N, C-alpha and C positions, 0 to 999 in steps of 0.2 A: 239833381243833375239837370242841366239845361237841355232844352229840346234839341239844340244844335249838336251837343255831345252825343245824345242818344242816337241821333240820325247818323253821325259819323261811325259810331260803334256798329250799328245795324248794317251800314254800307260795307264796313270792313269785313264783317262776318259773311256777307253775301259774296264779296270778292274772293275770300278764301274758299268758300264752298264752290264757287264757280271754277276756280283753279283745280280743286280736287276732282270735281266732276270731269273736267277736261282731261286731266291726267288719267282718270279711270277709263274714260271712253277711248282715249288714245292707246292705253295699254291693251285694252280688249281688242282694238282694231288690228293690232299687230301680233296677237297671240298665235302660236302654232297649233293648228288642229290636227296635224298629222299624228296618227297613232298606229303602231305596228305590233302585231302579235305573231310570234314564231310558232308554226305548227310542224310537227314531225311525228310519224307513226312508229319511229324506231327502225332498227336494222332489218334488212331482208338478206338472208344468206345466199351465197353463191357469187359468181358462177361455179358450177361443179364440173364443167367440161372445158377443154382448151378451145380457144378461138370462138368464144361465145359471149353473151351478155345477159344481164338481168335488168329489168325495169321495175322501179317502184315509185310511189308518188306520195306527196304530202298535199293536204287539202285544206282550203280556207272555209271554215264553217260560216264565217262572216267576213266582210271585207273583200278586197281584190288583191291578187298576187302582184306585188310591185317588183318582186325578184325572188330568188331562191338559191339553194345551195345543195351540196352533196358532201358526204364524209364516208370514207371507206376504212374498214378493218382489213389488215393484210396478214396478221399473224406473225410467226417467226420462222426462221429457217430459210432454205433456198427458195421456197415458193413465194416469198414476199414480193419478188419482182414482178409477179404475173398479174396482179390486180391493178386496174387503171380506170380512170374516169372516161366514159364514152359520151356522157351528156349530162347537162344540168339545164333544163329547159322548160318552158311553159307548156301547158296542155289544156284543152277545152274540157276534158272530162276525167283526167287521170290516166287515160290509156292512149287516146288519139294524139298523134304528134302533128305539129304545124309544119307541113311540107308542101310541095307543089310549086306554084308560081310565086316568085318573090313579090313582096309588097305587104300591105296590111292583110294579115291572114286570120285575125281573130279579134274579138273585143271582150273585155271584162273577164279575162281568164282567172280562175280560182284554184287551179291545180298546178303543181310543180313536179317534174320528173327528175329522179336521180337514176342514172343508168351506168352500171358498172360492167366492164369487160375484162377479159383475160387473154393473155398471150399463151405461150407454151408452158407456163408453170401454174400449178394449182396448190391451194392451201385450204384445209377444211375451215379455217377461220375467216375466209373471204366473206365480206358483206358490204352492203351499200345502204346508207341512210339519207333520205331526202329531207329538205327543209323548204317550207314555203313562208315567205314574209307577207303577211296579210295586212293590207293597208286600209285604214279608214280615214277620211278627210272630209271636212265640210265643203271643200272646193273640188278636189280631185275625186269625183264620184264615178268616173268611168275611165277605162284604160283601153289601149289597143296594142296588139302585138304586130311588130314589123319583122319580117323574115327576109334574109338574103342568103344565098348559097353559092358555092363554087365547087367545080369538079377538080379538087386538089386536096392534098398533094399527090401527084402521080409519079414522083421520083423519090428515092430514099433521102431521108434527112434534109428535106426542104419543107418550108412552111406552106400550108394551105390557109391563107388568110382571107377573111371576108368580113365586110362591115355592113351593118344594118343601120339606117338613119331614120330618126323620127320625122313625121310630117311637120311642115312649118306650123308655127304657133302652138306647138305642144312642147312638153318637157320630158326628158329621159328620166325614168325612175330606176331602171335596172336592166338586166339582160341575161342572155344565156348562150349555150353552145351545144352542138350535137355533131357527132362524127359517125358515119356509117360507111361500109358494113363492119359488123363485129367479127365476121369470118376472116377478115384480114387482121390476124392477131397482133401484128406490130403497129396497127393504126390506133390512134387515141386523140383525145382533146388535151391540149397543153396550155391553152390560154383563153380567157373570157374577161374582157375589161372595157371600161368606159373610155370614150374618145370623142373627137370632134371631126365633122366632115368639112375640114378646111385645110388650106395649104400648110399652115403652121404644124399641123399634126399629120401631114402627108395623107390626108383624106382617110384617116383611120389606121394607118400603119404605125403611128406613134400614139402611145397611150396618154390619157389625161394624167397630169402631174398633180402632186400634192398641193392643195389650196386652190386649184382651178374650180370654177363654178359653171353650172349649167351646161355640161356636155350634152351633145345631141345625138350621139351614135354609140353603138356597141360593136366591138370587134371580137371574133372568134378565130382560133387557130387550131388546125389539125396537124398531126406529126406522124410520119410513118418511118419506122426504123428498119423496115425490110427493103425489098427491091423496088417498092412502089407498086401501085395498082391503079388501073384506069377507071375502076369503079368507085374510088374514094370520093366521098362528098363531105364537105364541111359546111355547117349551117350556123349563122349568127342570128340572134333574136334580140330586138330592142323592145323593152317594155316602156310604153309612152302614155302620157295622159290622153284622155279621150278628146275627140274633136269638139270644137265649140266651147271649150272652157277657157276663160281668161286667166292665163298663167303668168301674167306680167309681174305679179308679186311673188312668184315662187322662186326660192333659192335652193338649188341642189349643189352641195359642196362636196368635192372629192378629197379624200385623204388617201395617201399612198405610202407604202413601205417596201423597201427592197432589202433582202438579206442574202449574203453570199452563201452558195451551196445549195444542194448537197454536191459533194465532189467525190466521195468515196463510194465504190460500188455497193449496192444493196443497203443504202442508208437513206434517211429522209431529212428534210429541213422544213421548218415552219416560219411564216411571217405573219404578224398580227398588226392591225391598224384599227383606229377607232375614231368616233365622232367627238369633236370638242364640245364644251358646255354651251356654246352659243350657236352651234351648227344645225340644230334641229335633231330629228330622230333618224336612226339608221333605217334605211328603206331597202338596201341591197348591198351587194359587194361583188368583187371579182378576184381572179387568181391567175397566176401564170408560173410556169417554169421556163426560163428563158436564158438568152445569152447576156442579159443585163442591159442597163441603160435604156429601158424600153420607153421612157418618157421623153428622151432627148434624141434618140435615133430610131429608125425603122425597126420593127420587131425582128429579132433574130432568134433562131432555135437554140436550145441548150447544147451543152458540150458533147452529149452522147445520144445516139439514136434511141437508146432504151429509156431515157429520162421521161417522166410522166407525172401527172397530178394524181393524188389520192384524196384531195379534199379542197373545198371552197365553201365555207360555212360561217354562219353567225356564231360568235363566241364570246367568252369573257376576256378580260384583259390578259389572261395567261394563255389564251389559245384553246381553252376547253370548249367544246360545243355546248350551246345552251339547251335547256330542257324544253319539252313541249309546253306551250302556253306562256312562254316568257314574253313579257311586255316591256322589258328594260334592256334588251340587247343593244349594245353600243359599239361592238367590235366585230371585225371580220378576220378570219384566219385562212391562209392558204397553206396547203401541205404538198410539197414537192418531193419526189423520190427518184433515185437513179435506178437504172437496170442493174445488171450484174457487173457492169464495167465502171471504171473511174470516169469522171466527167469534169473536164476542165472549163473554168470560167462560167459555170452554171449559177443562176440566181433564182430565188423564189420571191414572187411578187404578190402583194395583196393590196386591194382597193376597198375602201368603204365609201358608200354614197349616203349622205346625210341631208335630209330635206326639211324645209320650213315652208309651209304654203302661204304664209303671210296674211291669213284670214283673221 
């Protein structure tokens, strides 16, 4: 073989190797380092008295809470209408709640609260199970909690809607809701969802739609089936990336599903939605029981004052809650329920937030 041929062969091999190295480096540069582990302690029984609540918590042994959820057992018989979600929200230590002055109220939260309340009916099967989605990422290694609140609703069957917005140059990872006091037995949380602080979404009154990316806000809705109460408070929590992190390459994609119902008294309905194969990993989710069309019109309450949520949690594709320690959760399920009366035009809504940090 001539020297010229040998040189061409060597050059060709070098070029191929260079291309392969470029492809490898390029592929590594855009790999997703977001990993999420679901933690749950299981169910806590109760409440055991009317117009009261129980609080339980899920804890991240490692990683930071990007979001969380709650699931309730309601039993059978007439008492099924009494159990309802009062809160699904972050906590600094598993007990203390973020309240007080709105704004950035905490950093690097590692606990998630599930709070269940009851109205005028009881069932020995009542329980509440909390879920924490524990995030690890090479890029998003700090988080912050933004809280906003409103003294509403103070009249019956009207929505108490409030929106918390992430600081500039951060990214929304999830969010939560809290309603107080539990002594107002007809008061509960009926919605917790991602949105945008812009005119197109009426500054949080319209929810993020399926396929939208990088929402910056979280909306919570309280609902009172009684005569209204001047002490009712609704809290919204936005889980945001920490300050000083370059999140320009982060993509958070929203997936959304709306299912008609429940419409018959004392019955429930579920909606389940999940992340696509190229969307990254599930980092949080949201749920609502509503009047429908929440991504195209301002949020409206469901058809009956007794309608409520019994769940908003990470699940499999069939809507079953995932087990403690699950690292492959890709779906989110909402569980809506009527009170003792029929409900016209009511819908159950679910959101899944899927993240890729681009590192």
